[in-house]
PyMOL Python script that loads the backbone (N, CA, C, O; Angstrom):
from pymol import cmd

cmd.read_pdbstr("""\
ATOM      1  N   UNK A   1    -132.087 -38.937-112.710  1.00  0.00           N
ATOM      2  CA  UNK A   1    -131.299 -37.835-111.688  1.00  0.00           C
ATOM      3  C   UNK A   1    -129.896 -38.517-111.412  1.00  0.00           C
ATOM      4  O   UNK A   1    -129.952 -39.686-111.029  1.00  0.00           O
ATOM      5  N   UNK A   2    -128.653 -37.943-111.554  1.00  0.00           N
ATOM      6  CA  UNK A   2    -127.485 -37.917-111.209  1.00  0.00           C
ATOM      7  C   UNK A   2    -126.745 -37.495-110.217  1.00  0.00           C
ATOM      8  O   UNK A   2    -127.191 -36.439-109.766  1.00  0.00           O
ATOM      9  N   UNK A   3    -125.801 -37.871-109.684  1.00  0.00           N
ATOM     10  CA  UNK A   3    -125.457 -37.799-108.438  1.00  0.00           C
ATOM     11  C   UNK A   3    -125.139 -36.255-108.226  1.00  0.00           C
ATOM     12  O   UNK A   3    -125.376 -35.702-107.152  1.00  0.00           O
ATOM     13  N   UNK A   4    -124.571 -35.578-109.345  1.00  0.00           N
ATOM     14  CA  UNK A   4    -125.027 -33.789-109.225  1.00  0.00           C
ATOM     15  C   UNK A   4    -126.068 -33.239-109.094  1.00  0.00           C
ATOM     16  O   UNK A   4    -126.185 -32.026-108.920  1.00  0.00           O
ATOM     17  N   UNK A   5    -127.174 -34.213-109.170  1.00  0.00           N
ATOM     18  CA  UNK A   5    -128.637 -32.872-109.213  1.00  0.00           C
ATOM     19  C   UNK A   5    -129.001 -33.310-107.570  1.00  0.00           C
ATOM     20  O   UNK A   5    -129.614 -32.604-106.769  1.00  0.00           O
ATOM     21  N   UNK A   6    -128.298 -35.023-107.262  1.00  0.00           N
ATOM     22  CA  UNK A   6    -128.663 -35.458-105.616  1.00  0.00           C
ATOM     23  C   UNK A   6    -128.142 -34.548-104.763  1.00  0.00           C
ATOM     24  O   UNK A   6    -128.731 -34.242-103.726  1.00  0.00           O
ATOM     25  N   UNK A   7    -126.660 -33.880-105.219  1.00  0.00           N
ATOM     26  CA  UNK A   7    -125.790 -33.259-104.048  1.00  0.00           C
ATOM     27  C   UNK A   7    -126.450 -32.139-104.030  1.00  0.00           C
ATOM     28  O   UNK A   7    -126.829 -31.665-102.959  1.00  0.00           O
ATOM     29  N   UNK A   8    -126.775 -31.329-105.622  1.00  0.00           N
ATOM     30  CA  UNK A   8    -127.628 -30.142-105.691  1.00  0.00           C
ATOM     31  C   UNK A   8    -128.950 -29.854-104.138  1.00  0.00           C
ATOM     32  O   UNK A   8    -129.240 -28.931-103.378  1.00  0.00           O
ATOM     33  N   UNK A   9    -129.360 -31.210-104.362  1.00  0.00           N
ATOM     34  CA  UNK A   9    -130.559 -31.134-103.689  1.00  0.00           C
ATOM     35  C   UNK A   9    -130.609 -31.165-101.951  1.00  0.00           C
ATOM     36  O   UNK A   9    -131.410 -30.681-101.151  1.00  0.00           O
ATOM     37  N   UNK A  10    -129.252 -32.041-101.766  1.00  0.00           N
ATOM     38  CA  UNK A  10    -128.842 -32.387-100.743  1.00  0.00           C
ATOM     39  C   UNK A  10    -128.280 -30.776-100.385  1.00  0.00           C
ATOM     40  O   UNK A  10    -128.166 -30.737 -99.160  1.00  0.00           O
ATOM     41  N   UNK A  11    -127.979 -29.755-100.840  1.00  0.00           N
ATOM     42  CA  UNK A  11    -127.175 -28.671-100.267  1.00  0.00           C
ATOM     43  C   UNK A  11    -128.584 -28.045-100.322  1.00  0.00           C
ATOM     44  O   UNK A  11    -128.616 -27.288 -99.352  1.00  0.00           O
ATOM     45  N   UNK A  12    -129.640 -27.989-100.902  1.00  0.00           N
ATOM     46  CA  UNK A  12    -130.785 -27.165-100.622  1.00  0.00           C
ATOM     47  C   UNK A  12    -131.426 -27.541 -98.961  1.00  0.00           C
ATOM     48  O   UNK A  12    -131.959 -26.651 -98.298  1.00  0.00           O
ATOM     49  N   UNK A  13    -131.276 -29.020 -98.417  1.00  0.00           N
ATOM     50  CA  UNK A  13    -131.496 -29.334 -97.494  1.00  0.00           C
ATOM     51  C   UNK A  13    -130.774 -29.028 -96.234  1.00  0.00           C
ATOM     52  O   UNK A  13    -131.102 -29.238 -95.066  1.00  0.00           O
ATOM     53  N   UNK A  14    -129.574 -28.408 -96.812  1.00  0.00           N
ATOM     54  CA  UNK A  14    -128.604 -27.966 -95.442  1.00  0.00           C
ATOM     55  C   UNK A  14    -127.746 -28.770 -95.507  1.00  0.00           C
ATOM     56  O   UNK A  14    -127.024 -28.617 -94.521  1.00  0.00           O
ATOM     57  N   UNK A  15    -127.219 -29.977 -96.442  1.00  0.00           N
ATOM     58  CA  UNK A  15    -126.361 -31.224 -95.644  1.00  0.00           C
ATOM     59  C   UNK A  15    -125.169 -30.783 -96.365  1.00  0.00           C
ATOM     60  O   UNK A  15    -125.553 -30.429 -97.480  1.00  0.00           O
ATOM     61  N   UNK A  16    -124.466 -30.701 -96.305  1.00  0.00           N
ATOM     62  CA  UNK A  16    -122.830 -31.270 -96.235  1.00  0.00           C
ATOM     63  C   UNK A  16    -122.435 -32.385 -97.366  1.00  0.00           C
ATOM     64  O   UNK A  16    -122.282 -33.513 -96.898  1.00  0.00           O
ATOM     65  N   UNK A  17    -122.265 -32.271 -98.622  1.00  0.00           N
ATOM     66  CA  UNK A  17    -121.743 -33.401 -99.421  1.00  0.00           C
ATOM     67  C   UNK A  17    -120.613 -33.757-100.137  1.00  0.00           C
ATOM     68  O   UNK A  17    -120.009 -32.823-100.667  1.00  0.00           O
ATOM     69  N   UNK A  18    -120.097 -35.083-100.311  1.00  0.00           N
ATOM     70  CA  UNK A  18    -118.838 -35.013-100.818  1.00  0.00           C
ATOM     71  C   UNK A  18    -118.575 -36.083-101.682  1.00  0.00           C
ATOM     72  O   UNK A  18    -118.486 -37.233-101.251  1.00  0.00           O
ATOM     73  N   UNK A  19    -118.441 -35.798-102.882  1.00  0.00           N
ATOM     74  CA  UNK A  19    -118.215 -36.908-104.213  1.00  0.00           C
ATOM     75  C   UNK A  19    -117.089 -36.849-104.533  1.00  0.00           C
ATOM     76  O   UNK A  19    -116.504 -35.846-104.943  1.00  0.00           O
ATOM     77  N   UNK A  20    -116.498 -38.311-104.325  1.00  0.00           N
ATOM     78  CA  UNK A  20    -114.657 -38.294-104.706  1.00  0.00           C
ATOM     79  C   UNK A  20    -114.629 -39.638-105.460  1.00  0.00           C
ATOM     80  O   UNK A  20    -115.367 -40.619-105.364  1.00  0.00           O
ATOM     81  N   UNK A  21    -113.562 -39.393-106.235  1.00  0.00           N
ATOM     82  CA  UNK A  21    -112.653 -40.137-106.722  1.00  0.00           C
ATOM     83  C   UNK A  21    -111.258 -40.272-106.601  1.00  0.00           C
ATOM     84  O   UNK A  21    -110.522 -39.327-106.887  1.00  0.00           O
ATOM     85  N   UNK A  22    -110.835 -41.315-106.220  1.00  0.00           N
ATOM     86  CA  UNK A  22    -109.364 -41.507-105.812  1.00  0.00           C
ATOM     87  C   UNK A  22    -108.877 -42.550-106.235  1.00  0.00           C
ATOM     88  O   UNK A  22    -108.984 -43.648-105.687  1.00  0.00           O
ATOM     89  N   UNK A  23    -108.256 -42.294-107.320  1.00  0.00           N
ATOM     90  CA  UNK A  23    -107.214 -43.518-108.001  1.00  0.00           C
ATOM     91  C   UNK A  23    -106.274 -43.602-107.269  1.00  0.00           C
ATOM     92  O   UNK A  23    -105.287 -43.858-107.958  1.00  0.00           O
ATOM     93  N   UNK A  24    -105.983 -43.516-106.057  1.00  0.00           N
ATOM     94  CA  UNK A  24    -104.534 -44.341-105.211  1.00  0.00           C
ATOM     95  C   UNK A  24    -105.457 -45.337-104.300  1.00  0.00           C
ATOM     96  O   UNK A  24    -104.833 -45.874-103.385  1.00  0.00           O
ATOM     97  N   UNK A  25    -106.914 -45.686-104.409  1.00  0.00           N
ATOM     98  CA  UNK A  25    -107.060 -46.435-103.674  1.00  0.00           C
ATOM     99  C   UNK A  25    -107.497 -47.452-104.055  1.00  0.00           C
ATOM    100  O   UNK A  25    -107.680 -47.261-105.258  1.00  0.00           O
ATOM    101  N   UNK A  26    -107.979 -49.047-103.671  1.00  0.00           N
ATOM    102  CA  UNK A  26    -107.847 -50.055-104.555  1.00  0.00           C
ATOM    103  C   UNK A  26    -109.017 -50.164-105.447  1.00  0.00           C
ATOM    104  O   UNK A  26    -110.071 -49.769-104.949  1.00  0.00           O
ATOM    105  N   UNK A  27    -109.053 -50.500-106.354  1.00  0.00           N
ATOM    106  CA  UNK A  27    -110.478 -50.414-107.537  1.00  0.00           C
ATOM    107  C   UNK A  27    -111.607 -50.589-106.798  1.00  0.00           C
ATOM    108  O   UNK A  27    -112.327 -49.598-106.922  1.00  0.00           O
ATOM    109  N   UNK A  28    -112.053 -51.374-106.119  1.00  0.00           N
ATOM    110  CA  UNK A  28    -113.200 -51.944-105.379  1.00  0.00           C
ATOM    111  C   UNK A  28    -113.981 -50.543-104.492  1.00  0.00           C
ATOM    112  O   UNK A  28    -115.108 -50.348-104.037  1.00  0.00           O
ATOM    113  N   UNK A  29    -112.617 -49.699-104.556  1.00  0.00           N
ATOM    114  CA  UNK A  29    -113.308 -48.718-103.379  1.00  0.00           C
ATOM    115  C   UNK A  29    -113.167 -47.342-103.750  1.00  0.00           C
ATOM    116  O   UNK A  29    -113.545 -46.450-102.991  1.00  0.00           O
ATOM    117  N   UNK A  30    -112.627 -47.098-104.911  1.00  0.00           N
ATOM    118  CA  UNK A  30    -112.262 -45.801-105.768  1.00  0.00           C
ATOM    119  C   UNK A  30    -113.117 -44.748-105.414  1.00  0.00           C
ATOM    120  O   UNK A  30    -112.675 -43.656-105.057  1.00  0.00           O
ATOM    121  N   UNK A  31    -114.534 -45.051-105.503  1.00  0.00           N
ATOM    122  CA  UNK A  31    -115.640 -43.862-105.142  1.00  0.00           C
ATOM    123  C   UNK A  31    -116.131 -43.570-103.944  1.00  0.00           C
ATOM    124  O   UNK A  31    -116.736 -44.482-103.381  1.00  0.00           O
ATOM    125  N   UNK A  32    -116.013 -42.283-103.256  1.00  0.00           N
ATOM    126  CA  UNK A  32    -116.691 -42.294-102.299  1.00  0.00           C
ATOM    127  C   UNK A  32    -117.875 -40.982-101.885  1.00  0.00           C
ATOM    128  O   UNK A  32    -117.678 -39.777-102.043  1.00  0.00           O
ATOM    129  N   UNK A  33    -118.993 -41.569-101.380  1.00  0.00           N
ATOM    130  CA  UNK A  33    -119.839 -40.357-100.894  1.00  0.00           C
ATOM    131  C   UNK A  33    -119.805 -40.300 -99.734  1.00  0.00           C
ATOM    132  O   UNK A  33    -119.632 -41.233 -98.949  1.00  0.00           O
ATOM    133  N   UNK A  34    -120.043 -38.676 -99.403  1.00  0.00           N
ATOM    134  CA  UNK A  34    -120.254 -38.542 -97.503  1.00  0.00           C
ATOM    135  C   UNK A  34    -121.112 -37.264 -97.462  1.00  0.00           C
ATOM    136  O   UNK A  34    -120.910 -36.121 -97.871  1.00  0.00           O
ATOM    137  N   UNK A  35    -122.207 -37.892 -96.784  1.00  0.00           N
ATOM    138  CA  UNK A  35    -123.113 -36.414 -96.855  1.00  0.00           C
ATOM    139  C   UNK A  35    -123.731 -36.288 -95.486  1.00  0.00           C
ATOM    140  O   UNK A  35    -124.414 -37.287 -95.260  1.00  0.00           O
ATOM    141  N   UNK A  36    -123.742 -35.430 -94.495  1.00  0.00           N
ATOM    142  CA  UNK A  36    -123.685 -35.115 -92.965  1.00  0.00           C
ATOM    143  C   UNK A  36    -124.676 -33.565 -93.026  1.00  0.00           C
ATOM    144  O   UNK A  36    -124.702 -32.640 -93.838  1.00  0.00           O
ATOM    145  N   UNK A  37    -125.515 -33.875 -91.589  1.00  0.00           N
ATOM    146  CA  UNK A  37    -125.895 -32.156 -91.683  1.00  0.00           C
ATOM    147  C   UNK A  37    -127.285 -32.414 -92.298  1.00  0.00           C
ATOM    148  O   UNK A  37    -127.837 -33.392 -92.801  1.00  0.00           O
ATOM    149  N   UNK A  38    -127.663 -30.987 -92.023  1.00  0.00           N
ATOM    150  CA  UNK A  38    -129.015 -30.984 -92.524  1.00  0.00           C
ATOM    151  C   UNK A  38    -129.898 -31.608 -92.299  1.00  0.00           C
ATOM    152  O   UNK A  38    -130.144 -31.769 -91.104  1.00  0.00           O
ATOM    153  N   UNK A  39    -130.851 -32.299 -93.365  1.00  0.00           N
ATOM    154  CA  UNK A  39    -132.355 -33.217 -93.147  1.00  0.00           C
ATOM    155  C   UNK A  39    -131.604 -34.523 -92.367  1.00  0.00           C
ATOM    156  O   UNK A  39    -132.304 -35.281 -91.696  1.00  0.00           O
ATOM    157  N   UNK A  40    -130.521 -34.690 -92.456  1.00  0.00           N
ATOM    158  CA  UNK A  40    -129.874 -35.840 -92.018  1.00  0.00           C
ATOM    159  C   UNK A  40    -129.969 -36.024 -90.770  1.00  0.00           C
ATOM    160  O   UNK A  40    -130.279 -37.137 -90.344  1.00  0.00           O
ATOM    161  N   UNK A  41    -129.685 -34.821 -89.812  1.00  0.00           N
ATOM    162  CA  UNK A  41    -129.607 -34.573 -88.528  1.00  0.00           C
ATOM    163  C   UNK A  41    -128.403 -33.886 -88.744  1.00  0.00           C
ATOM    164  O   UNK A  41    -127.698 -33.940 -89.751  1.00  0.00           O
ATOM    165  N   UNK A  42    -128.173 -33.056 -87.433  1.00  0.00           N
ATOM    166  CA  UNK A  42    -126.903 -32.314 -86.720  1.00  0.00           C
ATOM    167  C   UNK A  42    -125.585 -33.493 -87.105  1.00  0.00           C
ATOM    168  O   UNK A  42    -124.789 -33.343 -88.032  1.00  0.00           O
ATOM    169  N   UNK A  43    -125.615 -34.959 -85.896  1.00  0.00           N
ATOM    170  CA  UNK A  43    -125.041 -35.493 -85.453  1.00  0.00           C
ATOM    171  C   UNK A  43    -125.046 -36.818 -86.390  1.00  0.00           C
ATOM    172  O   UNK A  43    -124.711 -37.952 -86.046  1.00  0.00           O
ATOM    173  N   UNK A  44    -125.609 -36.301 -87.933  1.00  0.00           N
ATOM    174  CA  UNK A  44    -125.813 -37.570 -88.591  1.00  0.00           C
ATOM    175  C   UNK A  44    -124.626 -37.758 -89.742  1.00  0.00           C
ATOM    176  O   UNK A  44    -124.223 -36.680 -90.178  1.00  0.00           O
ATOM    177  N   UNK A  45    -124.183 -38.591 -90.143  1.00  0.00           N
ATOM    178  CA  UNK A  45    -122.908 -38.997 -91.299  1.00  0.00           C
ATOM    179  C   UNK A  45    -123.566 -40.004 -92.206  1.00  0.00           C
ATOM    180  O   UNK A  45    -123.746 -41.119 -91.718  1.00  0.00           O
ATOM    181  N   UNK A  46    -123.809 -39.873 -92.982  1.00  0.00           N
ATOM    182  CA  UNK A  46    -123.647 -40.725 -94.165  1.00  0.00           C
ATOM    183  C   UNK A  46    -122.238 -41.156 -94.897  1.00  0.00           C
ATOM    184  O   UNK A  46    -121.397 -40.258 -94.880  1.00  0.00           O
ATOM    185  N   UNK A  47    -121.846 -42.367 -95.530  1.00  0.00           N
ATOM    186  CA  UNK A  47    -120.783 -42.454 -96.283  1.00  0.00           C
ATOM    187  C   UNK A  47    -120.699 -43.999 -96.556  1.00  0.00           C
ATOM    188  O   UNK A  47    -120.928 -44.889 -95.737  1.00  0.00           O
ATOM    189  N   UNK A  48    -120.224 -44.181 -98.220  1.00  0.00           N
ATOM    190  CA  UNK A  48    -120.379 -45.318 -98.696  1.00  0.00           C
ATOM    191  C   UNK A  48    -119.146 -45.019 -99.604  1.00  0.00           C
ATOM    192  O   UNK A  48    -118.934 -43.906-100.086  1.00  0.00           O
ATOM    193  N   UNK A  49    -118.265 -46.228 -99.816  1.00  0.00           N
ATOM    194  CA  UNK A  49    -117.096 -46.454-100.740  1.00  0.00           C
ATOM    195  C   UNK A  49    -117.548 -47.770-101.298  1.00  0.00           C
ATOM    196  O   UNK A  49    -117.936 -48.803-100.752  1.00  0.00           O
ATOM    197  N   UNK A  50    -117.329 -47.315-102.937  1.00  0.00           N
ATOM    198  CA  UNK A  50    -117.812 -48.235-104.103  1.00  0.00           C
ATOM    199  C   UNK A  50    -117.112 -48.247-105.529  1.00  0.00           C
ATOM    200  O   UNK A  50    -116.524 -47.277-106.008  1.00  0.00           O
ATOM    201  N   UNK A  51    -117.243 -49.326-106.057  1.00  0.00           N
ATOM    202  CA  UNK A  51    -116.045 -49.219-107.388  1.00  0.00           C
ATOM    203  C   UNK A  51    -117.015 -48.155-108.701  1.00  0.00           C
ATOM    204  O   UNK A  51    -116.462 -47.786-109.737  1.00  0.00           O
ATOM    205  N   UNK A  52    -118.185 -47.881-108.436  1.00  0.00           N
ATOM    206  CA  UNK A  52    -118.685 -47.072-109.264  1.00  0.00           C
ATOM    207  C   UNK A  52    -119.517 -45.446-108.877  1.00  0.00           C
ATOM    208  O   UNK A  52    -120.018 -45.257-107.768  1.00  0.00           O
ATOM    209  N   UNK A  53    -119.532 -44.821-109.529  1.00  0.00           N
ATOM    210  CA  UNK A  53    -120.252 -43.278-109.032  1.00  0.00           C
ATOM    211  C   UNK A  53    -121.926 -44.147-109.268  1.00  0.00           C
ATOM    212  O   UNK A  53    -122.800 -43.759-108.492  1.00  0.00           O
ATOM    213  N   UNK A  54    -122.228 -44.974-110.027  1.00  0.00           N
ATOM    214  CA  UNK A  54    -123.653 -45.301-109.626  1.00  0.00           C
ATOM    215  C   UNK A  54    -123.998 -46.343-108.750  1.00  0.00           C
ATOM    216  O   UNK A  54    -125.178 -46.502-108.439  1.00  0.00           O
ATOM    217  N   UNK A  55    -123.144 -47.047-108.331  1.00  0.00           N
ATOM    218  CA  UNK A  55    -123.348 -47.641-107.121  1.00  0.00           C
ATOM    219  C   UNK A  55    -123.434 -46.918-105.942  1.00  0.00           C
ATOM    220  O   UNK A  55    -124.237 -47.130-105.033  1.00  0.00           O
ATOM    221  N   UNK A  56    -122.158 -45.627-106.006  1.00  0.00           N
ATOM    222  CA  UNK A  56    -122.256 -44.667-104.702  1.00  0.00           C
ATOM    223  C   UNK A  56    -123.790 -44.079-105.217  1.00  0.00           C
ATOM    224  O   UNK A  56    -124.198 -44.919-104.414  1.00  0.00           O
ATOM    225  N   UNK A  57    -124.338 -43.801-105.465  1.00  0.00           N
ATOM    226  CA  UNK A  57    -125.608 -42.913-105.620  1.00  0.00           C
ATOM    227  C   UNK A  57    -126.771 -43.617-105.710  1.00  0.00           C
ATOM    228  O   UNK A  57    -127.821 -42.980-105.795  1.00  0.00           O
ATOM    229  N   UNK A  58    -126.793 -45.113-105.707  1.00  0.00           N
ATOM    230  CA  UNK A  58    -127.478 -46.053-105.257  1.00  0.00           C
ATOM    231  C   UNK A  58    -127.690 -46.037-104.044  1.00  0.00           C
ATOM    232  O   UNK A  58    -128.793 -45.720-103.600  1.00  0.00           O
ATOM    233  N   UNK A  59    -126.373 -46.476-103.050  1.00  0.00           N
ATOM    234  CA  UNK A  59    -126.065 -46.417-101.753  1.00  0.00           C
ATOM    235  C   UNK A  59    -126.669 -45.410-101.352  1.00  0.00           C
ATOM    236  O   UNK A  59    -127.562 -45.697-100.556  1.00  0.00           O
ATOM    237  N   UNK A  60    -126.534 -44.078-101.620  1.00  0.00           N
ATOM    238  CA  UNK A  60    -126.871 -42.624-101.509  1.00  0.00           C
ATOM    239  C   UNK A  60    -128.659 -42.599-101.475  1.00  0.00           C
ATOM    240  O   UNK A  60    -129.072 -41.670-100.781  1.00  0.00           O
ATOM    241  N   UNK A  61    -129.390 -43.169-101.892  1.00  0.00           N
ATOM    242  CA  UNK A  61    -130.925 -43.001-102.828  1.00  0.00           C
ATOM    243  C   UNK A  61    -131.321 -43.901-101.262  1.00  0.00           C
ATOM    244  O   UNK A  61    -131.762 -43.382-100.237  1.00  0.00           O
ATOM    245  N   UNK A  62    -131.044 -45.178-101.456  1.00  0.00           N
ATOM    246  CA  UNK A  62    -131.303 -46.318-100.323  1.00  0.00           C
ATOM    247  C   UNK A  62    -131.168 -45.887 -99.231  1.00  0.00           C
ATOM    248  O   UNK A  62    -132.132 -46.157 -98.513  1.00  0.00           O
ATOM    249  N   UNK A  63    -129.947 -44.996 -98.480  1.00  0.00           N
ATOM    250  CA  UNK A  63    -129.924 -44.378 -97.586  1.00  0.00           C
ATOM    251  C   UNK A  63    -131.217 -43.353 -97.308  1.00  0.00           C
ATOM    252  O   UNK A  63    -132.025 -43.675 -96.437  1.00  0.00           O
ATOM    253  N   UNK A  64    -131.374 -42.289 -97.957  1.00  0.00           N
ATOM    254  CA  UNK A  64    -132.446 -40.797 -97.977  1.00  0.00           C
ATOM    255  C   UNK A  64    -133.798 -41.942 -97.999  1.00  0.00           C
ATOM    256  O   UNK A  64    -134.621 -41.895 -97.084  1.00  0.00           O
ATOM    257  N   UNK A  65    -133.911 -42.773 -98.919  1.00  0.00           N
ATOM    258  CA  UNK A  65    -135.267 -43.678 -99.116  1.00  0.00           C
ATOM    259  C   UNK A  65    -135.680 -44.086 -97.640  1.00  0.00           C
ATOM    260  O   UNK A  65    -136.837 -43.945 -97.242  1.00  0.00           O
ATOM    261  N   UNK A  66    -134.438 -44.713 -96.680  1.00  0.00           N
ATOM    262  CA  UNK A  66    -134.776 -45.621 -95.403  1.00  0.00           C
ATOM    263  C   UNK A  66    -134.940 -45.017 -94.577  1.00  0.00           C
ATOM    264  O   UNK A  66    -135.454 -45.408 -93.528  1.00  0.00           O
ATOM    265  N   UNK A  67    -134.410 -43.478 -94.892  1.00  0.00           N
ATOM    266  CA  UNK A  67    -134.776 -42.268 -93.745  1.00  0.00           C
ATOM    267  C   UNK A  67    -135.736 -41.181 -93.748  1.00  0.00           C
ATOM    268  O   UNK A  67    -135.844 -40.196 -93.018  1.00  0.00           O
ATOM    269  N   UNK A  68    -136.724 -41.784 -95.209  1.00  0.00           N
ATOM    270  CA  UNK A  68    -137.906 -40.992 -95.510  1.00  0.00           C
ATOM    271  C   UNK A  68    -137.936 -39.819 -96.192  1.00  0.00           C
ATOM    272  O   UNK A  68    -138.851 -39.001 -96.281  1.00  0.00           O
ATOM    273  N   UNK A  69    -136.230 -39.812 -96.933  1.00  0.00           N
ATOM    274  CA  UNK A  69    -136.321 -38.455 -97.889  1.00  0.00           C
ATOM    275  C   UNK A  69    -135.979 -39.166 -98.968  1.00  0.00           C
ATOM    276  O   UNK A  69    -135.577 -40.297 -99.239  1.00  0.00           O
ATOM    277  N   UNK A  70    -136.327 -37.911 -99.637  1.00  0.00           N
ATOM    278  CA  UNK A  70    -136.477 -38.369-101.322  1.00  0.00           C
ATOM    279  C   UNK A  70    -136.114 -36.977-102.000  1.00  0.00           C
ATOM    280  O   UNK A  70    -136.560 -35.902-101.597  1.00  0.00           O
ATOM    281  N   UNK A  71    -134.971 -37.176-103.424  1.00  0.00           N
ATOM    282  CA  UNK A  71    -134.987 -35.797-103.935  1.00  0.00           C
ATOM    283  C   UNK A  71    -136.074 -35.833-105.187  1.00  0.00           C
ATOM    284  O   UNK A  71    -136.060 -35.058-106.144  1.00  0.00           O
ATOM    285  N   UNK A  72    -137.089 -36.989-104.947  1.00  0.00           N
ATOM    286  CA  UNK A  72    -138.028 -37.103-106.057  1.00  0.00           C
ATOM    287  C   UNK A  72    -139.058 -36.633-106.027  1.00  0.00           C
ATOM    288  O   UNK A  72    -139.768 -36.364-106.996  1.00  0.00           O
ATOM    289  N   UNK A  73    -139.421 -36.365-104.203  1.00  0.00           N
ATOM    290  CA  UNK A  73    -140.583 -35.707-104.025  1.00  0.00           C
ATOM    291  C   UNK A  73    -140.763 -34.301-104.771  1.00  0.00           C
ATOM    292  O   UNK A  73    -141.807 -33.662-104.639  1.00  0.00           O
TER     293      UNK A  73
END
""", "prot")
cmd.dss("prot")
cmd.show_as("cartoon", "prot")
cmd.util.cbc("prot")
cmd.orient("prot")
């Protein structure tokens, strides 16, 4: 599963999701994912800043698993 598939699943769950690459940031944090609302809860926000898209995806999947959620179910 890739980041776009996870973002599609999140949108189906009522979440807002942003996946961003920012070349103006330092190399260690050029990629960012922010997810809010939906199944995470009305006032819940998850954000991770990482050096790669894969690291962002892994952080997001870990967060979802800790919350008892999975796009693989």
